[in-house]
C-alpha positions as CSV (number, residue, x, y, z in Angstrom):
1,M,-0.3,0.2,0.2
2,K,1.0,3.4,-0.5
3,Y,0.5,6.5,1.9
4,N,-0.1,10.3,0.1
5,F,0.4,12.6,3.6
6,E,-0.4,15.2,1.3
7,S,-4.0,15.5,2.0
8,N,-6.3,16.8,-0.3
9,L,-10.2,15.9,0.6
10,N,-11.7,17.7,-2.4
11,D,-10.6,15.7,-4.5
12,N,-13.8,13.6,-5.4
13,N,-12.1,10.4,-7.2
14,K,-11.0,9.4,-3.3
15,A,-13.3,7.6,-1.7
16,I,-14.0,8.3,1.7
17,V,-13.5,5.8,4.9
18,I,-15.3,6.1,7.8
19,G,-15.5,3.6,10.6
20,V,-19.0,4.0,13.1
21,K,-19.3,3.3,16.9
22,E,-22.8,2.6,18.1
23,D,-22.8,5.4,20.1
24,F,-21.0,8.5,17.5
25,E,-22.4,11.0,18.4
26,N,-20.3,11.0,21.7
27,D,-17.2,10.5,19.5
28,S,-14.9,13.8,19.5
29,N,-15.1,13.8,15.9
30,F,-18.8,13.3,15.3
31,E,-19.1,17.6,14.7
32,E,-16.2,17.6,12.1
33,L,-18.3,14.2,10.2
34,D,-21.6,15.8,10.8
35,A,-19.8,18.9,8.8
36,L,-18.7,16.7,5.9
37,F,-22.5,15.2,5.7
38,N,-24.0,18.8,5.7
39,G,-25.2,17.9,9.2
40,N,-27.1,14.4,7.9
41,F,-24.3,12.3,9.7
42,K,-27.4,10.8,11.7
43,S,-30.4,10.6,8.9
44,Y,-27.8,8.3,7.1
45,I,-27.7,6.0,10.2
46,D,-31.4,5.9,11.1
47,A,-31.9,5.6,7.1
48,G,-30.1,2.2,7.4
49,V,-27.7,3.9,4.5
50,I,-24.7,3.7,7.2
51,Q,-24.6,0.9,10.0
52,S,-22.4,0.5,13.7
53,K,-22.9,-3.0,13.3
54,F,-19.0,-4.8,13.9
55,K,-17.1,-5.4,10.1
56,K,-21.0,-4.5,8.9
57,I,-19.8,-2.3,5.5
58,E,-21.8,0.0,3.6
59,S,-21.1,1.7,0.6
60,S,-23.1,4.3,-1.0
61,S,-22.5,7.5,-3.1
62,A,-23.5,10.6,-0.6
63,V,-23.6,14.3,-0.8
64,L,-20.2,15.8,1.0
65,Q,-20.5,19.3,1.4
66,T,-20.7,20.7,-2.3
67,N,-20.2,17.4,-4.1
68,V,-21.3,13.6,-4.7
69,R,-18.6,11.1,-3.0
70,K,-18.0,7.4,-2.9
71,V,-18.2,6.8,1.0
72,Y,-17.4,3.2,2.6
73,T,-18.2,2.9,6.0
74,V,-17.6,-0.6,8.6
75,G,-19.3,-0.7,12.0
76,L,-17.2,-0.8,15.2
77,G,-19.6,-1.6,17.8
78,K,-19.9,-0.6,21.4
79,S,-16.6,2.0,22.5
80,E,-16.7,-0.1,25.4
81,D,-15.9,-3.1,23.5
82,L,-13.1,-2.4,21.2
83,T,-10.4,-3.0,21.0
84,Q,-6.9,-3.1,18.6
85,L,-7.9,-6.5,17.5
86,K,-11.1,-5.7,16.9
87,L,-9.9,-2.0,15.1
88,Q,-7.5,-4.7,13.4
89,E,-10.7,-6.6,12.4
90,A,-13.2,-4.4,11.1
91,F,-10.3,-2.5,9.3
92,G,-9.0,-5.4,7.5
93,T,-12.2,-6.1,6.4
94,V,-13.3,-2.4,4.7
95,L,-10.0,-2.7,3.0
96,Q,-10.8,-5.7,1.2
97,A,-14.0,-3.8,0.4
98,L,-12.2,-1.2,-1.4
99,K,-10.1,-4.0,-3.2
100,K,-13.2,-5.7,-3.9
101,D,-14.4,-2.9,-5.6
102,K,-11.3,-1.9,-7.7
103,V,-10.8,1.1,-5.2
104,T,-7.1,2.7,-6.0
105,D,-7.6,6.0,-4.0
106,A,-9.2,6.6,-0.9
107,Y,-9.3,9.0,2.0
108,L,-8.8,7.7,6.1
109,Y,-11.0,9.6,8.5
110,V,-8.5,8.2,10.9
111,D,-10.2,9.5,14.1
112,S,-13.8,8.0,13.4
113,F,-11.4,4.7,14.2
114,S,-9.4,5.7,16.9
115,S,-7.2,8.7,18.0
116,D,-4.6,6.4,19.6
117,D,-1.1,6.0,17.5
118,D,-1.3,2.7,17.7
119,F,-4.5,2.6,15.4
120,L,-1.8,3.8,13.0
121,Y,0.5,0.8,13.1
122,D,-2.7,-1.6,12.8
123,V,-3.0,0.7,9.1
124,G,0.3,0.0,8.3
125,L,-0.2,-3.9,9.4
126,M,-3.4,-4.3,8.1
127,G,-3.0,-2.3,4.3
128,E,0.1,-5.0,3.7
129,I,-1.6,-8.4,4.9
130,S,-5.1,-8.3,4.3
131,V,-5.1,-7.2,1.0
132,Y,-2.2,-9.6,0.3
133,E,-2.4,-11.2,-2.9
134,P,-1.4,-15.4,-3.1
135,F,2.6,-15.5,-5.2
136,N,0.9,-16.8,-8.8
137,Y,1.7,-17.1,-12.8
138,K,-1.5,-16.3,-14.0
139,K,-0.8,-14.3,-17.4
140,D,-3.3,-11.7,-16.7
141,F,-2.2,-11.0,-13.1
142,K,-2.5,-7.1,-12.0
143,P,-1.4,-6.7,-8.0
144,Y,-3.5,-4.4,-6.3
145,E,-3.0,-1.1,-5.3
146,L,-4.4,1.5,-3.4
147,T,-2.9,4.9,-2.2
148,L,-4.3,6.0,1.4
149,S,-4.7,9.7,2.3
150,F,-5.8,10.8,5.9
151,N,-7.7,13.4,7.5
152,K,-4.9,14.9,9.5
153,E,-1.3,15.1,10.5
154,V,-0.3,11.3,11.3
155,N,2.3,9.2,13.3
156,E,4.4,8.4,10.7
157,D,7.2,6.4,12.6
158,K,4.0,3.8,13.9
159,L,2.5,3.7,10.5
160,K,6.3,2.3,8.6
161,E,6.4,-0.1,11.8
162,G,3.1,-1.7,11.0
163,Q,3.9,-1.3,7.5
164,Q,7.3,-3.3,8.3
165,A,5.6,-5.6,10.3
166,G,3.2,-6.2,7.4
167,E,5.7,-6.5,4.8
168,A,8.0,-9.1,6.8
169,M,4.6,-11.4,6.8
170,N,3.7,-11.0,3.1
171,F,7.2,-11.6,2.4
172,S,7.0,-15.0,4.2
173,R,3.5,-15.8,2.9
174,N,5.4,-15.4,-0.6
175,L,8.1,-18.1,0.4
176,S,5.2,-20.4,1.2
177,E,3.0,-19.8,-2.1
178,M,6.0,-20.6,-4.0
179,P,6.0,-23.7,-6.3
180,P,8.6,-26.7,-5.6
181,N,10.2,-26.3,-8.6
182,V,10.8,-22.8,-7.7
183,L,11.4,-22.9,-4.4
184,Y,14.0,-25.5,-3.6
185,P,17.0,-25.0,-0.9
186,E,19.1,-23.8,-3.1
187,S,16.9,-21.0,-4.3
188,L,15.6,-20.3,-1.4
189,V,19.1,-19.9,-0.2
190,E,19.4,-17.3,-2.4
191,L,17.0,-15.4,-2.1
192,I,17.9,-15.4,1.7
193,E,20.7,-13.5,0.7
194,K,19.1,-11.3,-1.5
195,E,16.9,-10.2,1.4
196,F,19.7,-10.3,4.7
197,S,23.0,-9.7,2.8
198,G,24.4,-6.4,3.9
199,K,21.8,-5.5,6.2
200,D,22.7,-3.9,9.9
201,N,24.1,-6.7,12.1
202,V,23.1,-9.8,9.9
203,T,25.3,-12.4,9.1
204,I,24.8,-15.6,7.5
205,S,25.9,-19.2,6.5
206,V,25.0,-22.0,4.9
207,K,26.4,-25.9,5.3
208,D,25.6,-27.5,1.4
209,D,25.0,-31.3,1.8
210,K,28.9,-32.0,1.2
211,T,29.7,-30.6,4.5
212,L,26.4,-31.6,6.3
213,K,28.0,-35.0,5.2
214,E,31.3,-34.6,6.6
215,E,30.5,-32.5,9.9
216,G,27.9,-35.2,10.5
217,Y,24.6,-33.9,10.5
218,G,23.0,-37.1,9.6
219,L,19.2,-36.6,9.8
220,L,19.4,-33.6,7.7
221,H,21.4,-35.0,5.3
222,S,19.8,-38.3,4.8
223,V,16.2,-36.9,4.6
224,G,17.6,-34.4,1.7
225,D,19.9,-36.9,-0.1
226,G,17.0,-38.5,-1.6
227,S,16.6,-35.5,-3.7
228,E,18.3,-33.9,-6.9
229,R,17.6,-30.6,-5.4
230,K,20.3,-31.3,-1.7
231,P,20.0,-29.9,1.7
232,R,21.3,-26.7,3.3
233,L,21.5,-25.8,6.8
234,V,21.3,-21.8,7.0
235,T,22.3,-19.8,10.1
236,I,21.3,-15.9,10.2
237,E,22.4,-14.0,13.0
238,Y,21.0,-10.6,13.8
239,K,23.3,-9.6,16.9
240,N,21.4,-5.9,18.1
241,S,22.4,-6.6,21.9
242,D,24.7,-8.2,24.0
243,K,22.4,-10.9,26.2
244,A,22.2,-14.1,24.7
245,P,20.6,-15.2,21.6
246,V,16.7,-16.4,21.3
247,A,17.3,-19.1,18.9
248,L,14.6,-19.7,16.3
249,V,14.4,-22.9,14.2
250,G,12.2,-23.3,11.5
251,K,11.1,-26.7,9.7
252,G,12.4,-25.9,5.7
253,I,11.1,-29.0,3.5
254,T,10.6,-27.2,0.3
255,Y,8.4,-30.3,-0.7
256,D,7.7,-33.8,0.8
257,S,6.7,-36.5,-1.0
258,G,6.7,-38.9,1.9
259,G,9.6,-40.5,0.6
260,Y,9.3,-44.4,0.3
261,S,6.4,-44.2,3.1
262,L,4.7,-42.6,-0.1
263,K,1.9,-40.1,0.7
264,P,-1.4,-40.5,-0.8
265,R,-2.4,-38.6,-4.2
266,T,-4.4,-36.4,-2.3
267,G,-1.8,-35.8,0.6
268,M,1.0,-34.3,-2.0
269,V,-1.4,-31.7,-2.9
270,S,-0.4,-28.3,-1.0
271,M,2.7,-30.2,0.7
272,K,4.9,-26.8,-0.6
273,Y,3.8,-25.6,2.6
274,D,5.8,-27.8,4.1
275,M,8.5,-25.4,4.3
276,S,6.2,-22.7,6.6
277,G,8.0,-23.0,9.5
278,A,11.1,-21.5,8.0
279,A,8.9,-19.5,5.8
280,N,7.9,-17.6,8.9
281,V,11.0,-17.6,10.6
282,L,12.4,-15.6,7.8
283,G,9.6,-13.7,8.4
284,M,10.4,-13.0,12.6
285,M,13.9,-12.3,11.5
286,K,12.9,-9.6,8.8
287,T,10.5,-8.0,11.5
288,L,13.3,-7.3,14.0
289,V,16.0,-6.2,11.3
290,D,13.7,-4.0,9.5
291,Q,13.0,-2.5,12.5
292,K,16.0,-2.1,13.6
293,R,15.2,-4.0,17.2
294,A,18.1,-4.0,20.4
295,V,18.2,-7.9,20.0
296,N,20.3,-10.3,19.3
297,V,18.4,-13.3,17.3
298,V,19.5,-16.3,15.7
299,A,17.6,-18.5,13.3
300,V,19.0,-21.9,11.7
301,L,16.9,-23.5,8.8
302,A,17.1,-26.5,7.7
303,L,15.8,-27.0,4.4
304,A,15.4,-30.2,2.2
305,E,13.4,-31.8,-0.7
306,N,11.7,-35.6,1.0
307,M,11.5,-37.3,-2.2
308,V,12.2,-41.2,-3.5
309,K,15.7,-42.3,-5.1
310,G,17.8,-44.6,-4.3
311,N,19.6,-42.8,-1.9
312,A,16.7,-41.8,0.4
313,N,15.6,-43.2,3.5
314,R,14.0,-46.0,4.1
315,P,12.1,-47.8,6.9
316,D,14.5,-49.5,8.7
317,D,17.8,-47.6,8.8
318,V,19.8,-46.5,10.8
319,V,21.2,-42.9,10.6
320,I,23.3,-40.8,13.4
321,A,22.8,-37.3,14.3
322,K,24.8,-34.7,14.7
323,N,24.5,-34.9,18.6
324,G,25.2,-38.4,18.2
325,L,21.8,-40.4,19.2
326,S,21.7,-43.2,16.7
327,V,17.7,-42.5,15.5
328,E,15.6,-45.5,13.7
329,I,14.4,-44.8,10.5
330,T,10.5,-46.4,10.7
331,N,8.3,-43.8,8.7
332,T,9.9,-41.5,6.2
333,D,7.4,-39.6,6.1
334,A,8.1,-38.2,9.7
335,E,10.9,-36.4,8.4
336,G,10.2,-32.4,9.9
337,R,11.5,-34.5,13.2
338,L,14.4,-35.3,11.7
339,V,15.6,-32.2,10.4
340,L,14.6,-30.2,13.6
341,G,16.9,-33.1,15.4
342,D,20.1,-31.9,14.0
343,A,18.9,-27.8,13.6
344,V,18.4,-27.8,17.4
345,T,22.0,-29.2,17.7
346,E,22.7,-26.0,16.1
347,A,21.4,-23.7,17.6
348,I,22.9,-25.4,21.2
349,T,26.1,-24.2,19.7
350,H,24.9,-20.4,19.8
351,K,24.2,-20.8,23.4
352,P,20.6,-19.4,23.6
353,V,18.6,-18.2,26.6
354,V,15.4,-20.3,25.1
355,I,14.8,-22.2,21.3
356,M,12.0,-22.0,19.7
357,D,11.2,-24.3,16.4
358,F,8.6,-23.9,14.0
359,A,6.9,-26.9,12.0
360,T,4.5,-28.0,10.1
361,L,4.4,-31.5,12.3
362,T,2.2,-33.6,12.3
363,G,-1.3,-34.1,11.4
364,A,-2.5,-35.0,14.5
365,V,-2.4,-31.5,16.1
366,I,-4.8,-30.9,13.1
367,G,-7.4,-33.6,14.4
368,A,-6.6,-32.4,18.3
369,L,-7.1,-28.8,17.8
370,G,-8.1,-27.9,14.3
371,E,-7.0,-25.3,11.9
372,S,-7.4,-22.5,13.7
373,R,-5.4,-23.1,16.8
374,T,-1.5,-24.0,16.7
375,G,-0.5,-26.9,19.3
376,L,2.5,-25.7,22.3
377,F,5.1,-27.8,23.7
378,T,7.5,-27.3,26.2
379,N,10.6,-29.1,28.4
380,Q,9.7,-25.8,31.0
381,S,8.0,-24.5,33.4
382,R,4.3,-23.1,33.4
383,Q,6.2,-19.3,33.6
384,Y,7.2,-19.8,29.7
385,L,4.2,-20.4,28.6
386,E,2.3,-17.8,30.1
387,D,4.5,-15.5,28.9
388,V,4.1,-16.5,24.9
389,L,0.2,-17.3,25.7
390,K,-0.5,-13.7,26.9
391,S,1.9,-12.7,23.8
392,S,-0.5,-14.8,21.2
393,E,-3.6,-13.6,23.5
394,K,-2.4,-10.1,22.5
395,V,-1.8,-10.1,18.8
396,G,-5.1,-12.3,18.4
397,E,-3.1,-16.0,17.2
398,K,-4.3,-19.3,19.5
399,L,-2.1,-21.2,20.9
400,W,-3.1,-24.4,23.1
401,H,-0.6,-26.0,25.4
402,L,-0.6,-30.1,24.7
403,P,1.0,-32.6,27.1
404,M,4.5,-34.2,26.8
405,D,5.4,-36.5,29.1
406,E,7.2,-39.4,30.6
407,S,5.4,-42.2,28.6
408,D,6.1,-39.8,25.2
409,E,9.7,-40.0,26.3
410,A,9.3,-43.6,26.8
411,A,7.8,-44.3,23.2
412,V,10.3,-42.4,21.6
413,K,12.9,-44.8,23.0
414,D,11.4,-48.0,21.9
415,T,13.8,-49.8,20.1
416,Q,16.2,-52.5,19.8
417,V,18.3,-51.0,17.3
418,A,19.1,-47.4,18.2
419,D,18.9,-44.9,20.6
420,I,15.2,-43.6,19.4
421,L,12.6,-43.8,16.5
422,N,11.0,-41.4,15.0
423,S,7.7,-42.7,14.5
424,N,6.1,-45.3,17.1
425,L,3.4,-46.0,13.6
426,R,0.4,-45.8,16.3
427,P,-2.5,-43.9,15.4
428,Y,-3.0,-41.8,18.5
429,G,-1.0,-38.8,20.4
430,G,1.2,-38.1,17.0
431,A,2.2,-34.6,18.3
432,S,3.8,-35.6,21.3
433,F,5.5,-38.3,20.4
434,A,7.1,-36.1,17.6
435,A,7.5,-33.1,20.4
436,A,9.1,-35.3,22.2
437,F,11.6,-36.5,20.0
438,I,12.9,-33.2,19.2
439,N,13.1,-33.2,22.9
440,Q,15.9,-35.6,23.0
441,F,18.3,-32.6,21.4
442,T,17.4,-29.9,23.7
443,E,20.0,-30.9,26.3
444,D,17.9,-29.1,28.8
445,Y,18.0,-25.7,27.1
446,P,15.1,-24.1,27.8
447,W,12.6,-24.8,24.5
448,L,9.3,-24.2,23.1
449,H,7.5,-26.3,20.1
450,F,5.2,-24.5,17.7
451,D,3.7,-27.3,15.5
452,I,1.6,-25.2,12.9
453,A,0.3,-27.9,10.6
454,G,-3.1,-26.4,11.3
455,T,-2.6,-23.0,10.9
456,S,0.1,-22.4,8.5
457,Q,-2.6,-21.3,6.1
458,F,-6.1,-19.5,6.4
459,A,-8.7,-22.5,5.4
460,K,-11.1,-19.2,4.2
461,Q,-10.2,-15.3,4.2
462,N,-10.9,-13.3,6.9
463,A,-9.5,-9.7,7.7
464,Y,-6.3,-10.2,8.3
465,G,-5.9,-12.0,4.6
466,P,-7.3,-14.6,1.8
467,K,-7.2,-18.5,1.7
468,A,-3.4,-19.1,1.5
469,A,-0.8,-18.9,3.6
470,S,-1.1,-17.3,6.9
471,G,2.6,-16.3,8.4
472,V,1.0,-18.1,11.8
473,M,3.0,-16.9,14.9
474,I,5.4,-14.2,13.2
475,R,3.4,-11.3,15.4
476,T,3.2,-13.5,18.9
477,V,7.1,-14.4,18.6
478,V,8.1,-11.1,17.8
479,D,6.1,-10.0,20.6
480,Y,7.3,-12.0,23.2
481,I,10.7,-11.5,21.5
482,L,10.3,-7.9,22.2
483,D,8.6,-8.4,25.9
484,G,11.7,-10.0,27.0
485,S,10.7,-12.2,29.6
486,M,12.9,-14.9,28.9
487,Y,15.8,-13.1,30.4
488,D,13.7,-12.6,33.9
């Protein structure tokens, strides 16, 4: 979205965007709005041309002062119920209405929504993510462009901060949406280097397949070795603080056929999204780097394709992880936990204050929580959970704590030929088993595991974007990192 800070209300080509509260007459800007409508604002309400019901969109032509103008209103409900999240929803909904009607110029009455500067952050954020258009190759595709003007001077820094957060989310979403013949480990590394190289306080290191084999990253190498597109392990360090780093680990399976434990035909569709954990970690990093936040964060991304070939993993294989554990492969379609094991081991070399991993890991978490909640596991006390749950509630992303205990640890070790196995092939408790597997590599470092299998895509359009990659947990984790409670 573009912004025009030289406001001109008299430009008749601009649609007017107004938020309407149920108690609009008590609003501080009511007299200004009423004057704009030549004293007829309440009459429009009474006639139902303008409505205050939450997220109710109305568009009509109205006489504003001396000109007929296109007006878009969105209901905000009761003032006392109006939270920042509701403002985001309402504003995102009206932006989608503008996009649907192909409006390219609009004029926002800021105070009709909120006079708080935080709303400018919401404008910047929602201006990017609510009208996001998935990466595509359609011949006649033309991206939607909207220029927004304001009825008053606004806090441009807040607006830019929100816009940067939205752009980072869309960067992540675009990566998830790319087809697997375009996005694979090597090409993703190129995109990472293009995005982050040369930025202040950022260093990037990449281990290729030869190095992975030589240095003993046996899990990641074994998963990726069955593909012509060889695996990579990428580390991005953003050091803008002297504190111990926060480690973000992302599963980056750019395509998952299931390997020799082959997925059914319908199960392979949408497996390009199996790298969304890594994509969303990149969105977190981009937000922090672009906003020049005073934090120390390291991202470790395990990138591979899980394919079928003569040297691919087979059920009954035993491979050796970077930390020395032997792993019996019982299911080649349980590859995400394998690559995360080596990636977590790599993250530990940076002595982090906390490790967080993100992965489209199990169908079991979808069975348990559906498509609106991310599953959360930890090896730590309740305080870690409460802090990250607080951030998730603040930004409106749903998290649910799931169990992982001694029975899951025992199940992971139930093998006669290795230290651990990657799947017990039972139809129940799969999300907890997978979490317990990853926990074998944490060495008791504080660790949070986010299973985003059900939430990496929006199942349908909502105020935060279309049916496409969601960028889930980016806003939650950025807020959690900036809160800094992990250092307490």
